[in-house]
PDB file with one MODEL, atoms N, CA, C and O in Angstrom:
MODEL        1
ATOM      1  N   MET A   1     -25.601   9.373  10.967  1.00  0.00           N
ATOM      2  CA  MET A   1     -25.035   9.549   9.640  1.00  0.00           C
ATOM      3  C   MET A   1     -26.008   8.932   8.623  1.00  0.00           C
ATOM      4  O   MET A   1     -26.459   7.799   8.791  1.00  0.00           O
ATOM      5  N   ASP A   2     -26.312   9.672   7.598  1.00  0.00           N
ATOM      6  CA  ASP A   2     -27.219   9.152   6.577  1.00  0.00           C
ATOM      7  C   ASP A   2     -26.444   8.359   5.519  1.00  0.00           C
ATOM      8  O   ASP A   2     -25.213   8.382   5.489  1.00  0.00           O
ATOM      9  N   ILE A   3     -27.165   7.676   4.677  1.00  0.00           N
ATOM     10  CA  ILE A   3     -26.547   6.789   3.687  1.00  0.00           C
ATOM     11  C   ILE A   3     -25.714   7.554   2.662  1.00  0.00           C
ATOM     12  O   ILE A   3     -24.707   7.035   2.179  1.00  0.00           O
ATOM     13  N   GLN A   4     -26.107   8.751   2.330  1.00  0.00           N
ATOM     14  CA  GLN A   4     -25.360   9.554   1.353  1.00  0.00           C
ATOM     15  C   GLN A   4     -23.986   9.932   1.901  1.00  0.00           C
ATOM     16  O   GLN A   4     -22.999   9.909   1.167  1.00  0.00           O
ATOM     17  N   SER A   5     -23.919  10.274   3.168  1.00  0.00           N
ATOM     18  CA  SER A   5     -22.635  10.596   3.793  1.00  0.00           C
ATOM     19  C   SER A   5     -21.734   9.371   3.836  1.00  0.00           C
ATOM     20  O   SER A   5     -20.528   9.466   3.610  1.00  0.00           O
ATOM     21  N   PHE A   6     -22.331   8.220   4.129  1.00  0.00           N
ATOM     22  CA  PHE A   6     -21.559   6.980   4.159  1.00  0.00           C
ATOM     23  C   PHE A   6     -20.982   6.655   2.784  1.00  0.00           C
ATOM     24  O   PHE A   6     -19.823   6.254   2.680  1.00  0.00           O
ATOM     25  N   LYS A   7     -21.770   6.822   1.739  1.00  0.00           N
ATOM     26  CA  LYS A   7     -21.284   6.577   0.376  1.00  0.00           C
ATOM     27  C   LYS A   7     -20.132   7.499   0.033  1.00  0.00           C
ATOM     28  O   LYS A   7     -19.147   7.076  -0.571  1.00  0.00           O
ATOM     29  N   SER A   8     -20.256   8.757   0.417  1.00  0.00           N
ATOM     30  CA  SER A   8     -19.211   9.734   0.135  1.00  0.00           C
ATOM     31  C   SER A   8     -17.905   9.348   0.833  1.00  0.00           C
ATOM     32  O   SER A   8     -16.836   9.405   0.224  1.00  0.00           O
ATOM     33  N   LEU A   9     -17.987   8.960   2.090  1.00  0.00           N
ATOM     34  CA  LEU A   9     -16.791   8.550   2.825  1.00  0.00           C
ATOM     35  C   LEU A   9     -16.182   7.283   2.246  1.00  0.00           C
ATOM     36  O   LEU A   9     -14.960   7.164   2.167  1.00  0.00           O
ATOM     37  N   TYR A  10     -17.017   6.341   1.842  1.00  0.00           N
ATOM     38  CA  TYR A  10     -16.527   5.089   1.279  1.00  0.00           C
ATOM     39  C   TYR A  10     -15.731   5.343   0.001  1.00  0.00           C
ATOM     40  O   TYR A  10     -14.652   4.778  -0.179  1.00  0.00           O
ATOM     41  N   PHE A  11     -16.248   6.175  -0.873  1.00  0.00           N
ATOM     42  CA  PHE A  11     -15.563   6.425  -2.135  1.00  0.00           C
ATOM     43  C   PHE A  11     -14.299   7.256  -1.959  1.00  0.00           C
ATOM     44  O   PHE A  11     -13.397   7.175  -2.793  1.00  0.00           O
ATOM     45  N   LYS A  12     -14.210   8.048  -0.902  1.00  0.00           N
ATOM     46  CA  LYS A  12     -12.965   8.757  -0.603  1.00  0.00           C
ATOM     47  C   LYS A  12     -11.879   7.778  -0.185  1.00  0.00           C
ATOM     48  O   LYS A  12     -10.699   8.026  -0.431  1.00  0.00           O
ATOM     49  N   ARG A  13     -12.253   6.688   0.434  1.00  0.00           N
ATOM     50  CA  ARG A  13     -11.300   5.683   0.903  1.00  0.00           C
ATOM     51  C   ARG A  13     -10.861   4.736  -0.208  1.00  0.00           C
ATOM     52  O   ARG A  13      -9.849   4.051  -0.059  1.00  0.00           O
ATOM     53  N   TRP A  14     -11.581   4.679  -1.296  1.00  0.00           N
ATOM     54  CA  TRP A  14     -11.306   3.715  -2.359  1.00  0.00           C
ATOM     55  C   TRP A  14      -9.879   3.807  -2.896  1.00  0.00           C
ATOM     56  O   TRP A  14      -9.261   2.770  -3.138  1.00  0.00           O
ATOM     57  N   GLY A  15      -9.344   4.982  -3.087  1.00  0.00           N
ATOM     58  CA  GLY A  15      -7.971   5.148  -3.573  1.00  0.00           C
ATOM     59  C   GLY A  15      -6.951   4.566  -2.617  1.00  0.00           C
ATOM     60  O   GLY A  15      -5.949   3.994  -3.045  1.00  0.00           O
ATOM     61  N   ILE A  16      -7.199   4.709  -1.330  1.00  0.00           N
ATOM     62  CA  ILE A  16      -6.301   4.148  -0.319  1.00  0.00           C
ATOM     63  C   ILE A  16      -6.343   2.626  -0.378  1.00  0.00           C
ATOM     64  O   ILE A  16      -5.301   1.972  -0.316  1.00  0.00           O
ATOM     65  N   GLU A  17      -7.524   2.068  -0.495  1.00  0.00           N
ATOM     66  CA  GLU A  17      -7.669   0.611  -0.548  1.00  0.00           C
ATOM     67  C   GLU A  17      -6.982   0.020  -1.781  1.00  0.00           C
ATOM     68  O   GLU A  17      -6.357  -1.036  -1.688  1.00  0.00           O
ATOM     69  N   THR A  18      -7.087   0.674  -2.909  1.00  0.00           N
ATOM     70  CA  THR A  18      -6.448   0.146  -4.112  1.00  0.00           C
ATOM     71  C   THR A  18      -4.926   0.258  -4.020  1.00  0.00           C
ATOM     72  O   THR A  18      -4.215  -0.581  -4.574  1.00  0.00           O
ATOM     73  N   LYS A  19      -4.413   1.280  -3.328  1.00  0.00           N
ATOM     74  CA  LYS A  19      -2.958   1.399  -3.124  1.00  0.00           C
ATOM     75  C   LYS A  19      -2.461   0.280  -2.218  1.00  0.00           C
ATOM     76  O   LYS A  19      -1.412  -0.305  -2.487  1.00  0.00           O
ATOM     77  N   TYR A  20      -3.195  -0.030  -1.150  1.00  0.00           N
ATOM     78  CA  TYR A  20      -2.824  -1.161  -0.295  1.00  0.00           C
ATOM     79  C   TYR A  20      -2.814  -2.461  -1.081  1.00  0.00           C
ATOM     80  O   TYR A  20      -1.914  -3.283  -0.910  1.00  0.00           O
ATOM     81  N   ASP A  21      -3.799  -2.654  -1.934  1.00  0.00           N
ATOM     82  CA  ASP A  21      -3.848  -3.865  -2.751  1.00  0.00           C
ATOM     83  C   ASP A  21      -2.625  -3.949  -3.659  1.00  0.00           C
ATOM     84  O   ASP A  21      -2.031  -5.016  -3.808  1.00  0.00           O
ATOM     85  N   GLU A  22      -2.254  -2.838  -4.256  1.00  0.00           N
ATOM     86  CA  GLU A  22      -1.071  -2.813  -5.126  1.00  0.00           C
ATOM     87  C   GLU A  22       0.190  -3.174  -4.342  1.00  0.00           C
ATOM     88  O   GLU A  22       0.999  -3.981  -4.798  1.00  0.00           O
ATOM     89  N   LEU A  23       0.351  -2.581  -3.176  1.00  0.00           N
ATOM     90  CA  LEU A  23       1.546  -2.830  -2.374  1.00  0.00           C
ATOM     91  C   LEU A  23       1.619  -4.273  -1.884  1.00  0.00           C
ATOM     92  O   LEU A  23       2.687  -4.884  -1.898  1.00  0.00           O
ATOM     93  N   LYS A  24       0.491  -4.810  -1.453  1.00  0.00           N
ATOM     94  CA  LYS A  24       0.501  -6.153  -0.880  1.00  0.00           C
ATOM     95  C   LYS A  24       0.468  -7.240  -1.940  1.00  0.00           C
ATOM     96  O   LYS A  24       1.160  -8.249  -1.799  1.00  0.00           O
ATOM     97  N   SER A  25      -0.307  -7.065  -2.986  1.00  0.00           N
ATOM     98  CA  SER A  25      -0.486  -8.128  -3.979  1.00  0.00           C
ATOM     99  C   SER A  25       0.552  -8.070  -5.089  1.00  0.00           C
ATOM    100  O   SER A  25       1.201  -9.072  -5.388  1.00  0.00           O
ATOM    101  N   LYS A  26       0.708  -6.922  -5.689  1.00  0.00           N
ATOM    102  CA  LYS A  26       1.587  -6.810  -6.852  1.00  0.00           C
ATOM    103  C   LYS A  26       3.053  -6.673  -6.469  1.00  0.00           C
ATOM    104  O   LYS A  26       3.911  -7.340  -7.047  1.00  0.00           O
ATOM    105  N   LEU A  27       3.346  -5.815  -5.501  1.00  0.00           N
ATOM    106  CA  LEU A  27       4.731  -5.570  -5.118  1.00  0.00           C
ATOM    107  C   LEU A  27       5.194  -6.475  -3.974  1.00  0.00           C
ATOM    108  O   LEU A  27       6.384  -6.523  -3.664  1.00  0.00           O
ATOM    109  N   GLN A  28       4.271  -7.182  -3.356  1.00  0.00           N
ATOM    110  CA  GLN A  28       4.552  -8.098  -2.248  1.00  0.00           C
ATOM    111  C   GLN A  28       5.471  -7.450  -1.217  1.00  0.00           C
ATOM    112  O   GLN A  28       6.554  -7.952  -0.916  1.00  0.00           O
ATOM    113  N   ILE A  29       5.013  -6.337  -0.695  1.00  0.00           N
ATOM    114  CA  ILE A  29       5.827  -5.518   0.209  1.00  0.00           C
ATOM    115  C   ILE A  29       6.194  -6.256   1.498  1.00  0.00           C
ATOM    116  O   ILE A  29       7.170  -5.892   2.155  1.00  0.00           O
ATOM    117  N   GLN A  30       5.437  -7.277   1.868  1.00  0.00           N
ATOM    118  CA  GLN A  30       5.726  -7.985   3.110  1.00  0.00           C
ATOM    119  C   GLN A  30       6.813  -9.047   2.955  1.00  0.00           C
ATOM    120  O   GLN A  30       7.234  -9.637   3.950  1.00  0.00           O
ATOM    121  N   LYS A  31       7.278  -9.305   1.731  1.00  0.00           N
ATOM    122  CA  LYS A  31       8.334 -10.285   1.503  1.00  0.00           C
ATOM    123  C   LYS A  31       9.664  -9.554   1.326  1.00  0.00           C
ATOM    124  O   LYS A  31       9.816  -8.712   0.441  1.00  0.00           O
ATOM    125  N   PHE A  32      10.614  -9.894   2.181  1.00  0.00           N
ATOM    126  CA  PHE A  32      11.908  -9.230   2.165  1.00  0.00           C
ATOM    127  C   PHE A  32      12.994 -10.192   1.688  1.00  0.00           C
ATOM    128  O   PHE A  32      12.876 -11.407   1.850  1.00  0.00           O
ATOM    129  N   THR A  33      14.047  -9.637   1.102  1.00  0.00           N
ATOM    130  CA  THR A  33      15.123 -10.468   0.565  1.00  0.00           C
ATOM    131  C   THR A  33      16.191 -10.782   1.601  1.00  0.00           C
ATOM    132  O   THR A  33      17.058 -11.617   1.344  1.00  0.00           O
ATOM    133  N   GLY A  34      16.157 -10.145   2.756  1.00  0.00           N
ATOM    134  CA  GLY A  34      17.154 -10.382   3.790  1.00  0.00           C
ATOM    135  C   GLY A  34      16.558 -10.246   5.174  1.00  0.00           C
ATOM    136  O   GLY A  34      15.381  -9.926   5.338  1.00  0.00           O
ATOM    137  N   ASP A  35      17.399 -10.499   6.170  1.00  0.00           N
ATOM    138  CA  ASP A  35      16.944 -10.447   7.561  1.00  0.00           C
ATOM    139  C   ASP A  35      17.444  -9.235   8.326  1.00  0.00           C
ATOM    140  O   ASP A  35      16.934  -8.930   9.404  1.00  0.00           O
ATOM    141  N   THR A  36      18.425  -8.548   7.790  1.00  0.00           N
ATOM    142  CA  THR A  36      18.988  -7.408   8.514  1.00  0.00           C
ATOM    143  C   THR A  36      18.086  -6.184   8.355  1.00  0.00           C
ATOM    144  O   THR A  36      17.356  -6.070   7.371  1.00  0.00           O
ATOM    145  N   PRO A  37      18.140  -5.287   9.308  1.00  0.00           N
ATOM    146  CA  PRO A  37      17.337  -4.061   9.192  1.00  0.00           C
ATOM    147  C   PRO A  37      17.633  -3.278   7.909  1.00  0.00           C
ATOM    148  O   PRO A  37      16.724  -2.691   7.321  1.00  0.00           O
ATOM    149  N   VAL A  38      18.880  -3.264   7.476  1.00  0.00           N
ATOM    150  CA  VAL A  38      19.249  -2.518   6.267  1.00  0.00           C
ATOM    151  C   VAL A  38      18.598  -3.141   5.036  1.00  0.00           C
ATOM    152  O   VAL A  38      18.086  -2.417   4.182  1.00  0.00           O
ATOM    153  N   SER A  39      18.608  -4.463   4.927  1.00  0.00           N
ATOM    154  CA  SER A  39      18.016  -5.100   3.748  1.00  0.00           C
ATOM    155  C   SER A  39      16.499  -4.925   3.724  1.00  0.00           C
ATOM    156  O   SER A  39      15.913  -4.738   2.658  1.00  0.00           O
ATOM    157  N   VAL A  40      15.864  -4.986   4.891  1.00  0.00           N
ATOM    158  CA  VAL A  40      14.412  -4.767   4.956  1.00  0.00           C
ATOM    159  C   VAL A  40      14.091  -3.333   4.546  1.00  0.00           C
ATOM    160  O   VAL A  40      13.138  -3.098   3.802  1.00  0.00           O
ATOM    161  N   GLU A  41      14.870  -2.388   5.021  1.00  0.00           N
ATOM    162  CA  GLU A  41      14.653  -0.981   4.681  1.00  0.00           C
ATOM    163  C   GLU A  41      14.865  -0.738   3.183  1.00  0.00           C
ATOM    164  O   GLU A  41      14.102   0.001   2.561  1.00  0.00           O
ATOM    165  N   GLN A  42      15.888  -1.350   2.610  1.00  0.00           N
ATOM    166  CA  GLN A  42      16.133  -1.204   1.178  1.00  0.00           C
ATOM    167  C   GLN A  42      14.978  -1.781   0.367  1.00  0.00           C
ATOM    168  O   GLN A  42      14.538  -1.171  -0.608  1.00  0.00           O
ATOM    169  N   ASP A  43      14.490  -2.941   0.760  1.00  0.00           N
ATOM    170  CA  ASP A  43      13.355  -3.548   0.061  1.00  0.00           C
ATOM    171  C   ASP A  43      12.113  -2.657   0.149  1.00  0.00           C
ATOM    172  O   ASP A  43      11.388  -2.478  -0.829  1.00  0.00           O
ATOM    173  N   PHE A  44      11.888  -2.108   1.332  1.00  0.00           N
ATOM    174  CA  PHE A  44      10.725  -1.241   1.525  1.00  0.00           C
ATOM    175  C   PHE A  44      10.803  -0.006   0.624  1.00  0.00           C
ATOM    176  O   PHE A  44       9.839   0.328  -0.064  1.00  0.00           O
ATOM    177  N   TYR A  45      11.953   0.666   0.632  1.00  0.00           N
ATOM    178  CA  TYR A  45      12.090   1.880  -0.170  1.00  0.00           C
ATOM    179  C   TYR A  45      12.087   1.578  -1.664  1.00  0.00           C
ATOM    180  O   TYR A  45      11.606   2.394  -2.451  1.00  0.00           O
ATOM    181  N   ALA A  46      12.609   0.435  -2.067  1.00  0.00           N
ATOM    182  CA  ALA A  46      12.548   0.048  -3.476  1.00  0.00           C
ATOM    183  C   ALA A  46      11.100  -0.170  -3.905  1.00  0.00           C
ATOM    184  O   ALA A  46      10.707   0.230  -5.000  1.00  0.00           O
ATOM    185  N   SER A  47      10.312  -0.803  -3.044  1.00  0.00           N
ATOM    186  CA  SER A  47       8.900  -1.025  -3.351  1.00  0.00           C
ATOM    187  C   SER A  47       8.137   0.294  -3.419  1.00  0.00           C
ATOM    188  O   SER A  47       7.285   0.475  -4.289  1.00  0.00           O
ATOM    189  N   MET A  48       8.438   1.211  -2.508  1.00  0.00           N
ATOM    190  CA  MET A  48       7.780   2.523  -2.534  1.00  0.00           C
ATOM    191  C   MET A  48       8.160   3.281  -3.800  1.00  0.00           C
ATOM    192  O   MET A  48       7.317   3.950  -4.398  1.00  0.00           O
ATOM    193  N   PHE A  49       9.398   3.183  -4.206  1.00  0.00           N
ATOM    194  CA  PHE A  49       9.851   3.842  -5.429  1.00  0.00           C
ATOM    195  C   PHE A  49       9.098   3.290  -6.642  1.00  0.00           C
ATOM    196  O   PHE A  49       8.615   4.056  -7.476  1.00  0.00           O
ATOM    197  N   LEU A  50       9.000   1.961  -6.740  1.00  0.00           N
ATOM    198  CA  LEU A  50       8.277   1.346  -7.859  1.00  0.00           C
ATOM    199  C   LEU A  50       6.802   1.707  -7.832  1.00  0.00           C
ATOM    200  O   LEU A  50       6.187   1.913  -8.878  1.00  0.00           O
ATOM    201  N   SER A  51       6.247   1.782  -6.655  1.00  0.00           N
ATOM    202  CA  SER A  51       4.839   2.128  -6.519  1.00  0.00           C
ATOM    203  C   SER A  51       4.546   3.538  -7.020  1.00  0.00           C
ATOM    204  O   SER A  51       3.467   3.793  -7.554  1.00  0.00           O
ATOM    205  N   ASN A  52       5.485   4.442  -6.854  1.00  0.00           N
ATOM    206  CA  ASN A  52       5.274   5.835  -7.231  1.00  0.00           C
ATOM    207  C   ASN A  52       5.626   6.141  -8.683  1.00  0.00           C
ATOM    208  O   ASN A  52       5.393   7.252  -9.160  1.00  0.00           O
ATOM    209  N   ILE A  53       6.180   5.173  -9.374  1.00  0.00           N
ATOM    210  CA  ILE A  53       6.519   5.391 -10.792  1.00  0.00           C
ATOM    211  C   ILE A  53       5.282   5.258 -11.634  1.00  0.00           C
ATOM    212  O   ILE A  53       5.347   5.405 -12.854  1.00  0.00           O
TER     213      ILE A  53
ENDMDL
END
């Protein structure tokens, strides 16, 4: 693989990396308000909803 192909692949991944940063840093997706499966699922879907707004 040449360097130009590597650059192209890297920049295609950039949007994914920034979305992960948003989910982990800003929305703190790994922190849940409860211990039950239902509360974890609600927190997850609420974070996904906010992320897509």
